C-alpha positions as CSV (number, residue, x, y, z in Angstrom):
1,X,-31.3,64.9,-14.8
2,X,-28.9,66.3,-17.4
3,X,-25.5,64.5,-17.6
4,X,-22.8,64.4,-20.2
5,X,-22.9,60.6,-20.4
6,X,-26.0,58.3,-20.2
7,X,-25.2,54.7,-19.3
8,X,-27.8,52.2,-20.3
9,X,-28.0,49.0,-18.3
10,X,-30.6,46.4,-19.6
11,X,-31.6,43.8,-17.1
12,X,-34.1,40.9,-16.6
13,X,-33.2,38.5,-13.9
14,X,-29.6,39.1,-12.7
15,X,-30.4,40.5,-9.3
16,X,-27.3,38.7,-7.9
17,X,-24.8,40.6,-10.1
18,X,-26.5,44.0,-10.7
19,X,-25.1,45.6,-7.5
20,X,-21.5,44.9,-8.5
21,X,-22.1,45.7,-12.2
22,X,-23.5,49.1,-11.5
23,X,-21.0,49.6,-8.6
24,X,-18.3,49.6,-11.3
25,X,-20.1,52.3,-13.1
26,X,-20.5,54.4,-10.0
27,X,-16.8,54.2,-9.3
28,X,-15.8,55.7,-12.6
29,X,-13.1,58.4,-12.6
30,X,-15.5,60.5,-14.8
31,X,-18.6,61.1,-12.7
32,X,-21.0,63.2,-14.8
33,X,-23.2,60.2,-15.5
34,X,-26.8,59.3,-15.7
35,X,-27.3,55.5,-15.2
36,X,-30.6,54.2,-16.6
37,X,-31.5,50.7,-15.6
38,X,-33.9,49.3,-18.2
39,X,-36.1,46.6,-16.7
40,X,-37.2,44.2,-19.4
41,X,-40.0,42.4,-17.5
42,X,-37.8,42.1,-14.5
43,X,-38.2,39.6,-11.7
44,X,-39.2,40.8,-8.3
45,X,-35.7,40.3,-6.9
46,X,-34.2,42.4,-9.7
47,X,-36.8,45.1,-9.1
48,X,-35.8,45.3,-5.4
49,X,-32.1,45.6,-6.3
50,X,-32.8,48.3,-8.9
51,X,-34.9,50.4,-6.5
52,X,-32.3,50.0,-3.8
53,X,-29.6,51.3,-6.1
54,X,-31.8,54.3,-7.0
55,X,-32.1,55.1,-3.3
56,X,-28.3,55.0,-2.9
57,X,-27.3,57.2,-5.9
58,X,-29.4,60.1,-7.4
59,X,-27.7,59.5,-10.7
60,X,-29.5,56.1,-11.1
61,X,-32.9,55.9,-12.7
62,X,-35.0,52.7,-13.0
63,X,-37.3,52.4,-16.1
64,X,-39.5,49.4,-16.0
65,X,-41.1,47.9,-19.1
66,X,-43.1,44.7,-20.0
67,X,-41.0,41.7,-21.2
68,X,-40.0,42.2,-24.8
69,X,-39.5,39.5,-27.5
70,X,-35.8,39.5,-26.9
71,X,-33.8,41.7,-24.5
72,X,-35.7,45.0,-24.6
73,X,-33.9,46.6,-27.6
74,X,-36.8,49.0,-28.4
75,X,-36.7,50.3,-24.9
76,X,-33.0,51.3,-25.4
77,X,-34.0,53.3,-28.4
78,X,-36.7,55.1,-26.4
79,X,-34.3,56.0,-23.6
80,X,-31.7,57.3,-26.1
81,X,-34.2,59.5,-27.8
82,X,-35.5,60.9,-24.5
83,X,-31.9,61.5,-23.2
84,X,-30.1,64.8,-23.6
85,X,-26.6,63.4,-23.0
86,X,-24.2,63.8,-25.9
87,X,-22.6,60.4,-25.2
88,X,-24.3,57.0,-24.8
89,X,-22.5,54.0,-23.1
90,X,-23.8,50.6,-22.2
91,X,-23.2,48.2,-19.3
92,X,-24.3,44.6,-18.9
93,X,-25.9,43.6,-15.7
94,X,-23.3,40.9,-14.9
95,X,-20.0,42.6,-16.2
96,X,-17.5,45.0,-14.7
97,X,-16.0,48.3,-16.0
98,X,-12.4,49.3,-15.1
99,X,-12.4,52.8,-13.5
100,X,-11.1,54.6,-16.6
101,X,-13.7,53.1,-19.0
102,X,-15.8,56.2,-19.4
103,X,-12.8,58.5,-19.6
104,X,-11.2,56.4,-22.3
105,X,-14.3,56.0,-24.5
106,X,-15.4,59.6,-24.0
107,X,-12.0,60.7,-25.2
108,X,-12.2,58.5,-28.2
109,X,-15.6,60.0,-29.0
110,X,-14.1,63.4,-29.5
111,X,-12.9,62.2,-32.9
112,X,-15.4,59.4,-33.8
113,X,-19.1,58.7,-33.7
114,X,-18.9,55.0,-32.6
115,X,-16.1,53.4,-30.7
116,X,-15.3,50.2,-28.7
117,X,-12.6,49.0,-26.4
118,X,-10.9,45.6,-26.3
119,X,-13.4,42.8,-25.6
120,X,-11.9,40.9,-22.6
121,X,-13.7,37.8,-21.4
122,X,-13.1,36.2,-18.0
123,X,-13.3,32.4,-18.2
124,X,-14.4,30.4,-15.1
125,X,-10.8,29.6,-14.2
126,X,-9.7,33.2,-14.4
127,X,-8.2,33.1,-17.9
128,X,-8.5,36.4,-19.6
129,X,-8.9,36.3,-23.4
130,X,-9.1,39.4,-25.7
131,X,-10.6,39.6,-29.1
132,X,-8.2,41.4,-31.4
133,X,-9.6,43.4,-34.3
134,X,-9.9,47.0,-35.6
135,X,-12.7,48.9,-37.2
136,X,-10.1,50.5,-39.4
137,X,-10.0,47.3,-41.3
138,X,-12.4,47.0,-44.3
139,X,-12.6,43.2,-43.7
140,X,-13.6,43.7,-40.0
141,X,-16.3,46.2,-40.8
142,X,-17.6,43.8,-43.5
143,X,-17.7,41.0,-41.0
144,X,-19.8,43.0,-38.6
145,X,-22.0,44.6,-41.3
146,X,-22.8,41.1,-42.6
147,X,-23.1,39.8,-39.0
148,X,-20.8,36.8,-39.7
149,X,-19.3,37.1,-36.2
150,X,-18.9,39.6,-33.4
151,X,-15.9,41.5,-32.2
152,X,-17.1,43.1,-29.0
153,X,-20.1,42.9,-26.6
154,X,-22.4,45.5,-25.2
155,X,-20.3,46.9,-22.3
156,X,-17.4,47.7,-24.6
157,X,-19.2,50.1,-27.0
158,X,-20.0,53.8,-26.9
159,X,-21.4,56.3,-29.4
160,X,-22.5,59.9,-29.9
161,X,-26.3,60.4,-29.4
162,X,-26.5,62.6,-32.5
163,X,-24.8,60.0,-34.6
164,X,-27.3,57.4,-33.4
165,X,-30.2,59.6,-34.3
166,X,-28.8,59.9,-37.8
167,X,-28.8,56.2,-38.4
168,X,-31.5,54.8,-40.7
169,X,-32.5,52.5,-37.9
170,X,-31.5,52.2,-34.2
171,X,-32.2,49.5,-31.6
172,X,-35.0,47.3,-32.8
173,X,-36.1,43.8,-31.9
174,X,-33.4,41.5,-33.2
175,X,-34.3,38.6,-35.6
176,X,-34.2,35.1,-34.2
177,X,-30.7,33.6,-34.4
178,X,-28.7,36.8,-34.2
179,X,-27.0,38.4,-31.2
180,X,-28.8,41.6,-30.1
181,X,-25.6,43.6,-29.8
182,X,-24.2,42.4,-33.2
183,X,-27.5,43.3,-34.9
184,X,-27.1,46.9,-33.7
185,X,-23.3,47.1,-34.4
186,X,-24.0,46.0,-38.0
187,X,-26.1,49.2,-38.5
188,X,-23.2,51.4,-37.4
189,X,-21.0,49.9,-40.1
190,X,-22.8,52.1,-42.7
191,X,-20.8,55.0,-41.3
192,X,-17.5,56.1,-43.0
193,X,-14.5,54.3,-41.5
194,X,-13.1,57.6,-40.2
195,X,-16.1,57.9,-37.9
196,X,-15.4,54.5,-36.3
197,X,-12.6,53.8,-33.9
198,X,-11.1,50.9,-32.0
199,X,-9.4,51.5,-28.6
200,X,-7.3,48.4,-28.3
201,X,-6.8,48.4,-24.5
202,X,-8.9,46.7,-21.8
203,X,-11.5,49.0,-20.1
204,X,-14.1,46.4,-19.1
205,X,-14.4,42.7,-18.2
206,X,-17.1,40.3,-19.6
207,X,-18.2,37.3,-17.6
208,X,-19.9,35.0,-20.1
209,X,-23.2,33.6,-18.7
210,X,-23.3,30.2,-20.4
211,X,-20.8,28.6,-18.1
212,X,-22.2,30.3,-15.0
213,X,-25.9,29.8,-15.7
214,X,-26.3,27.2,-13.0
215,X,-24.2,28.9,-10.4
216,X,-25.9,29.9,-7.1
217,X,-26.5,33.7,-6.9
218,X,-24.0,34.1,-4.1
219,X,-21.2,32.5,-6.2
220,X,-21.7,34.8,-9.2
221,X,-21.7,37.9,-6.9
222,X,-18.7,36.5,-5.1
223,X,-16.8,36.2,-8.4
224,X,-17.4,39.8,-9.3
225,X,-16.5,41.0,-5.8
226,X,-13.2,39.1,-6.0
227,X,-12.4,40.8,-9.3
228,X,-13.3,44.2,-7.9
229,X,-10.8,43.5,-5.1
230,X,-8.1,42.5,-7.5
231,X,-8.6,45.6,-9.6
232,X,-8.4,47.8,-6.5
233,X,-5.1,46.2,-5.5
234,X,-3.4,45.9,-8.8
235,X,-5.1,48.3,-11.3
236,X,-5.6,47.9,-15.0
237,X,-2.0,47.0,-15.7
238,X,-2.7,43.6,-14.1
239,X,-5.4,43.0,-16.6
240,X,-3.2,44.1,-19.6
241,X,-0.3,41.8,-18.5
242,X,-2.6,38.7,-18.1
243,X,-4.3,38.9,-21.5
244,X,-4.3,36.2,-24.1
245,X,-4.9,37.8,-27.4
246,X,-7.2,35.8,-29.8
247,X,-6.3,35.8,-33.5
248,X,-9.6,34.3,-34.4
249,X,-11.5,37.5,-35.1
250,X,-8.9,38.6,-37.6
251,X,-9.0,35.3,-39.5
252,X,-12.9,35.3,-39.4
253,X,-12.9,38.7,-41.0
254,X,-10.5,37.8,-43.7
255,X,-12.1,34.5,-44.5
256,X,-10.1,32.9,-47.3
257,X,-7.3,35.5,-47.8
258,X,-3.9,33.9,-47.0
259,X,-1.0,35.5,-45.2
260,X,2.4,34.0,-44.7
261,X,3.2,35.8,-41.4
262,X,1.5,37.4,-38.4
263,X,3.1,40.7,-39.3
264,X,1.4,40.6,-42.7
265,X,-1.9,39.8,-41.2
266,X,-1.7,42.6,-38.6
267,X,-0.6,45.1,-41.3
268,X,-3.5,44.2,-43.5
269,X,-5.9,44.4,-40.5
270,X,-4.7,47.9,-39.6
271,X,-3.2,47.0,-36.2
272,X,0.1,48.2,-34.9
273,X,1.8,46.6,-31.9
274,X,3.5,48.5,-29.1
275,X,5.9,46.0,-27.5
276,X,7.4,45.7,-24.0
277,X,6.6,46.0,-20.3
278,X,7.1,49.8,-20.4
279,X,4.2,50.1,-22.9
280,X,2.0,48.0,-20.7
281,X,2.5,50.1,-17.6
282,X,1.2,53.1,-19.5
283,X,-2.3,51.7,-19.4
284,X,-2.7,53.0,-15.9
285,X,-3.2,56.5,-17.3
286,X,-6.4,55.6,-18.9
287,X,-5.5,57.7,-22.0
288,X,-7.2,56.7,-25.2
289,X,-5.1,55.2,-28.1
290,X,-7.1,56.5,-31.1
291,X,-5.0,54.7,-33.7
292,X,-5.4,51.0,-34.0
293,X,-2.5,50.3,-31.7
294,X,-2.3,47.5,-29.2
295,X,0.1,47.1,-26.4
296,X,1.6,43.6,-25.8
297,X,4.4,42.0,-23.8
298,X,6.8,40.0,-25.9
299,X,5.4,36.8,-24.4
300,X,1.9,37.8,-25.5
301,X,3.1,38.6,-29.0
302,X,4.8,35.2,-29.1
303,X,1.6,33.6,-28.0
304,X,-0.4,35.4,-30.7
305,X,2.1,34.3,-33.3
306,X,1.7,30.7,-32.2
307,X,-2.1,31.0,-32.4
308,X,-1.8,32.4,-35.9
309,X,0.4,29.5,-37.0
310,X,-2.0,26.9,-35.4
311,X,-5.1,28.5,-37.0
312,X,-3.7,29.2,-40.5
313,X,-1.9,26.0,-41.3
314,X,1.0,24.4,-39.6
315,X,4.1,23.1,-41.5
316,X,6.0,21.9,-38.4
317,X,3.8,20.6,-35.5
318,X,6.8,19.5,-33.5
319,X,8.3,23.0,-33.4
320,X,4.9,24.5,-32.6
321,X,4.3,22.0,-29.7
322,X,7.8,22.7,-28.3
323,X,7.1,26.4,-28.3
324,X,3.6,25.9,-26.7
325,X,5.3,23.7,-24.1
326,X,7.6,26.6,-23.1
327,X,4.5,28.8,-22.6
328,X,2.8,26.0,-20.6
329,X,5.9,25.5,-18.4
330,X,6.2,29.2,-17.7
331,X,2.5,29.4,-16.7
332,X,1.4,25.8,-15.8
333,X,-2.0,26.8,-14.4
334,X,-2.9,28.6,-17.6
335,X,-5.6,26.6,-19.4
336,X,-5.3,28.8,-22.5
337,X,-1.7,27.7,-23.3
338,X,-2.5,24.2,-22.1
339,X,-5.4,23.8,-24.5
340,X,-3.2,24.8,-27.4
341,X,-0.4,22.5,-26.4
342,X,-2.8,19.6,-26.1
343,X,-4.2,20.4,-29.6
344,X,-0.7,20.4,-31.0
345,X,0.1,17.1,-29.3
346,X,-3.1,15.6,-30.6
347,X,-2.2,16.7,-34.1
348,X,1.1,14.9,-33.8
349,X,-0.6,11.7,-32.5
350,X,1.0,12.1,-29.0
351,X,-2.2,11.4,-27.2
352,X,-0.7,10.1,-24.0
353,X,1.3,13.3,-23.5
354,X,-1.8,15.4,-24.3
355,X,-3.8,13.6,-21.6
356,X,-0.9,14.0,-19.1
357,X,-0.6,17.7,-19.8
358,X,-4.3,18.3,-19.5
359,X,-4.7,16.3,-16.3
360,X,-1.8,18.2,-14.7
361,X,-3.9,21.3,-15.0
362,X,-7.3,19.8,-14.5
363,X,-6.2,18.1,-11.3
364,X,-6.4,14.4,-12.3
365,X,-9.1,12.3,-13.9
366,X,-11.9,13.5,-11.6
367,X,-12.8,16.6,-13.4
368,X,-15.2,19.2,-12.1
369,X,-17.4,20.3,-14.9
370,X,-17.4,24.0,-15.8
371,X,-14.1,25.0,-14.1
372,X,-11.9,25.2,-17.2
373,X,-11.5,26.7,-20.6
374,X,-13.8,25.0,-23.2
375,X,-11.0,24.5,-25.7
376,X,-9.0,22.6,-23.1
377,X,-11.9,20.3,-22.3
378,X,-12.4,19.5,-26.1
379,X,-8.6,18.9,-26.6
380,X,-8.6,16.6,-23.5
381,X,-11.6,14.7,-24.7
382,X,-10.1,14.2,-28.1
383,X,-7.0,12.7,-26.6
384,X,-9.0,10.4,-24.3
385,X,-11.0,9.2,-27.3
386,X,-7.8,8.5,-29.2
387,X,-6.7,6.3,-26.4
388,X,-10.0,4.3,-26.6
389,X,-11.8,6.1,-23.9
390,X,-14.6,7.3,-26.1
391,X,-17.4,7.0,-23.5
392,X,-15.4,8.8,-20.8
393,X,-14.6,11.6,-23.3
394,X,-18.3,11.9,-24.3
395,X,-19.4,12.0,-20.7
396,X,-17.0,14.7,-19.9
397,X,-18.3,17.0,-22.8
398,X,-21.9,16.2,-22.0
399,X,-21.3,17.3,-18.4
400,X,-19.7,20.5,-19.7
401,X,-22.7,21.1,-22.0
402,X,-25.1,20.7,-19.1
403,X,-23.6,23.8,-17.6
404,X,-23.0,25.6,-20.9
405,X,-25.6,24.5,-23.4
406,X,-24.9,27.5,-25.7
407,X,-21.2,26.9,-26.0
408,X,-20.4,26.2,-29.7
409,X,-16.9,24.9,-29.0
410,X,-18.2,22.2,-26.6
411,X,-21.1,21.3,-28.9
412,X,-18.9,21.0,-31.9
413,X,-16.4,18.9,-30.0
414,X,-19.0,16.5,-28.8
415,X,-20.5,16.1,-32.3
416,X,-17.1,15.4,-33.8
417,X,-16.3,12.9,-31.1
418,X,-19.6,11.0,-31.6
419,X,-19.1,11.0,-35.4
420,X,-15.6,9.6,-35.0
421,X,-17.1,6.7,-33.0
422,X,-19.6,6.0,-35.8
423,X,-22.6,7.4,-33.7
424,X,-23.9,9.6,-36.5
425,X,-27.5,10.0,-35.2
426,X,-26.2,11.0,-31.8
427,X,-23.9,13.6,-33.3
428,X,-26.9,15.1,-35.2
429,X,-28.9,15.1,-32.0
430,X,-26.2,17.1,-30.2
431,X,-27.1,20.1,-32.5
432,X,-30.8,19.4,-32.5
433,X,-30.7,19.7,-28.7
434,X,-29.5,23.3,-28.9
435,X,-32.2,24.1,-31.4
436,X,-35.0,22.7,-29.3
437,X,-33.8,24.3,-26.1
438,X,-33.8,27.9,-27.4
439,X,-35.7,29.4,-30.3
440,X,-33.3,32.3,-30.3
441,X,-30.3,30.1,-30.7
442,X,-27.5,31.6,-32.6
443,X,-26.2,30.6,-36.0
444,X,-23.5,28.3,-34.8
445,X,-25.6,25.2,-33.9
446,X,-27.7,25.5,-37.1
447,X,-24.5,25.9,-39.2
448,X,-22.9,23.0,-37.4
449,X,-25.9,20.8,-38.0
450,X,-26.1,21.7,-41.7
451,X,-22.4,21.0,-42.2
452,X,-22.6,17.7,-40.4
453,X,-25.6,16.6,-42.5
454,X,-23.7,17.6,-45.7
455,X,-20.7,15.6,-44.5
456,X,-22.9,12.6,-44.0
457,X,-24.5,13.2,-47.4
458,X,-27.9,13.5,-45.9
459,X,-28.7,16.3,-48.4
460,X,-32.5,16.4,-48.0
461,X,-32.2,17.0,-44.3
462,X,-29.3,19.4,-44.7
463,X,-31.4,21.5,-47.2
464,X,-34.3,21.7,-44.8
465,X,-32.1,23.2,-42.0
466,X,-30.2,25.3,-44.5
467,X,-33.4,26.9,-45.6
468,X,-34.2,27.8,-42.0
469,X,-30.7,29.2,-41.7
470,X,-31.2,31.3,-44.9
471,X,-34.5,32.6,-43.6
472,X,-32.8,33.8,-40.4
473,X,-29.5,34.9,-42.0
474,X,-30.2,35.9,-45.7
475,X,-27.0,38.0,-45.9
476,X,-24.7,35.1,-45.0
477,X,-22.7,33.8,-48.0
478,X,-22.1,30.4,-46.3
479,X,-25.8,29.7,-46.1
480,X,-26.3,30.0,-49.8
481,X,-23.2,28.0,-50.4
482,X,-24.7,25.2,-48.3
483,X,-27.9,25.3,-50.3
484,X,-25.8,25.2,-53.5
485,X,-24.1,22.0,-52.2
486,X,-27.6,20.5,-51.7
487,X,-28.6,21.5,-55.3
488,X,-25.4,20.0,-56.6
489,X,-26.1,16.7,-54.8
490,X,-29.5,16.4,-56.4
491,X,-27.9,17.4,-59.8
492,X,-30.0,20.5,-60.2
493,X,-27.1,22.4,-61.6
494,X,-29.1,25.5,-62.8
495,X,-30.3,26.1,-59.3
496,X,-26.9,25.4,-58.0
497,X,-25.3,28.2,-60.1
498,X,-28.1,30.6,-59.1
499,X,-27.4,29.9,-55.4
500,X,-23.7,30.3,-55.9
501,X,-24.3,33.6,-57.6
502,X,-26.2,34.7,-54.4
503,X,-23.3,33.4,-52.2
504,X,-20.7,35.3,-54.4
505,X,-22.6,38.5,-54.2
506,X,-22.4,38.5,-50.4
507,X,-18.6,37.8,-50.0
508,X,-15.7,39.3,-51.9
509,X,-13.5,36.3,-51.0
510,X,-14.9,32.8,-51.3
511,X,-13.9,29.4,-50.1
512,X,-12.4,26.7,-52.3
513,X,-15.7,24.7,-52.3
514,X,-17.4,27.6,-54.1
515,X,-15.0,27.3,-57.0
516,X,-15.1,23.5,-57.1
517,X,-18.9,23.3,-57.0
518,X,-19.3,26.0,-59.6
519,X,-16.8,24.4,-61.9
520,X,-18.5,21.0,-61.6
521,X,-21.9,22.5,-62.3
522,X,-20.6,24.4,-65.4
523,X,-18.9,21.2,-66.6
524,X,-22.1,19.2,-66.2
525,X,-24.0,21.8,-68.3
526,X,-21.3,21.6,-71.0
527,X,-19.7,25.0,-70.3
528,X,-16.2,23.6,-70.0
529,X,-14.4,26.9,-70.8
530,X,-16.3,28.7,-68.1
531,X,-15.5,25.9,-65.7
532,X,-11.8,26.3,-66.4
533,X,-12.0,30.0,-65.9
534,X,-13.6,29.5,-62.5
535,X,-10.9,27.1,-61.4
536,X,-8.2,29.5,-62.6
537,X,-9.8,32.3,-60.6
538,X,-10.0,30.0,-57.5
539,X,-6.3,29.3,-57.8
540,X,-5.5,33.0,-57.8
541,X,-7.1,33.2,-54.3
542,X,-5.9,29.8,-53.2
543,X,-2.7,29.1,-55.1
544,X,-1.7,26.1,-53.0
545,X,-4.9,24.3,-52.8
546,X,-4.5,20.7,-54.1
547,X,-8.2,20.1,-54.8
548,X,-8.3,23.1,-57.2
549,X,-5.1,22.0,-58.8
550,X,-6.4,18.5,-59.3
551,X,-9.7,19.7,-60.7
552,X,-8.0,21.9,-63.2
553,X,-5.6,19.2,-64.3
554,X,-8.5,16.7,-64.7
555,X,-10.6,19.2,-66.7
556,X,-7.6,20.1,-68.9
557,X,-7.1,16.4,-69.7
């Protein structure tokens, strides 16, 4: 069939959620669609569901292929090349679109070649978090191009077919250790910025699989059905009003650039904020906001400001905790605000209060694993450990990891907890478990393991894993910096400088360790003047860093 929009839905074994996922596509306000289900070595149950959907709607086509090495990326390329639709959209087999999703992104594609809407994730307790960032930002595009982190998942993206065909390379099998969608998005970042657009409003909901992997099929489908019912009753404005905006993507993109205020950060990131309840209600229209504008309630903006302070360096933890407590008291069932209040209380050493706050939301000390925000579980566990309940804290995080083995927040939290208790080998094993469980494991567990081994000064082991990381992610500056640390530890300063050159070529802004290690290597090689220049350069980017100041003073003496 010939349709204006082709929707690609890759699937393998999510028979339980495919009905609801594609149902949200079928209910779109824009109906000139072709829906192509790509079966990547599907299970028999998934095949039955796909064929049943085809029988219900003539717009749906099921294309079955053998199981690929990853998630059927080459099959997506084939479908796009065979399509005649001018616009290509994607849907995951376990996520939901809001009814204006196609209308919004199709409108955005009138003035751009590649667009995305706001990535909104639904946690298991119903918390909605949105990743804030704009493709108008040079830093954000560089983050995606270098595949340091992702900003949006598959169901939030759309592009022109002609623009896709003009790329040097389209969908291909993704290298081990990289997300398949991010690998494709990185290729789009070669386009001029004016051909890319961010529509910073919610048009879809992502239900992350890691915490739901062990759920019975009926429970996953029931969850999606419940959200469909809520959307029918309340509409998109309900989603907009409940969002918790994450500042993390902006800080990840900027790396080591410092900003004194949230306004300065947003301005640099090319994001403008529309404030107030009136602006939120306008989202019902489904109209595209082509500039990088984001609508927020005053409470959401306040929360974003608190998150910025907590992530970028806090001068007054007491004030921050008091403001998070106000957010917590206004929404006591919200695990997002609770997690950040607990983290602030932990930073102040008020561990008893942190435990009380967490348990007021979690429902007491008998916690059901997999029912709350991962950040809250980590903060709660840290508070328990500080009260001498290390084993209870470790048991809690292990139970969480049983349900979400790919969750980097939980894994890092457990490793730090074990390290604090002097259980170094167990902390290392936490990361190794992730590596042995999944050969396609992402960068986070490997990076965590390398950093942990460096911290423990086990440089030979760290170097072995860092080499694996470099093989999988050769364009990541942090990988080469880790290898430089290993070379520095074995006093191979010539190799150390060479590795630092590689790290520096991949990132315009570098962490303080880069300057400290480089200066030390130059000093050891007798090139003191060059070492002083390196430290001076580092202080231009990090003017308040005491380590750089001390190294410069010591070298001058």
